[in-house]
N, C-alpha and C positions, 0 to 999 in steps of 0.2 A: 206733418202729422200733428194734430192737436193734442194737448196734454191729456184730456179726458179719454180720447181714443187710444193714446199710448198706455194709459193706466189699465183700461179695459182689455186691450190686446195683451198687456203684460201679465194680467191675472190669468187669462186663458192660456197663453203660451207658457207661462211658468208652471201651471198645473199639468199641461201636456208634457212639458220637459221633465217634470218630476215623474210622470207616468212612464215615459219611455226610458228613463235613466235606469241602468242595470242595478240590481241589488235593492236593499231596503233603505230608502232615502226619507223615511218618515221621521227622522230624528232632527230635522231642522224646522224652525217655526214657519208659519204660513207667510208672515211678512217678508222673510228672507226668500221664500219661493217666489213671491210676487216681484221682488227686486231682481231676482235672477231672470224672471220672465221679461221684465222691462229691459234689462240689459240684453237679453236674447233678441228682442225685437229691434233694438237700436243697432246692435252689432250685426244682426242678420240683414237688416236693410242696407248697411254699408257694404257687407260682403256681396250681397246680391247685386248692388250697384256696380261694384268692382268687376263682377262677372258678366255684367250686361243683362241681367235678368229683369231689371226694373223697367225695361222698355217694351213690355209685352202688352197686348190688349186683354181686357178682362181681368180675372182674378189671377194674381201671380202665385200659383201654387208652389212653385219652386222656392220663391222668397219665403213663404210661410214654413216650408219644410226646413230651410236653412235656419230660420229663426228658432224653430223647435229644437233642432240639433244643437244650436249654440246655447239655448236655455238649458238643455239636458247637461251639457258640459259644465255650465255654471252651477247647476244644482249639485252635480257630483263634486265640484270643487268646494262649494259652500258646505256640503255635508262632510267632506274630508277635513276642512279647515276648522269649522266651528261646531260640528255636530256633536251631540251628546251621545255617549256610549250607552247601549241598552244592556250591556253585560253587568252582572252583579259581581262584586268583589267578595271573595270568601276569606 
């Protein structure tokens, strides 16, 4: 995969991963969401390859679903580790 394609796919997959992640995950910056998406694409491709999904004809929907799920997990982890709290301290 070329670097431009990886970045574009990372943006889309990162936003989709943020969308499907449970809870309010709006407390991480967009650049971190994109990094989670790029990580989701890379890890998703390797997981799909290990499962034998990458040898199909046409669009590999299962590979993309795996990438979105991995990106969602990465978004949750990033939100938990680095997210800013929205609660006010009294």
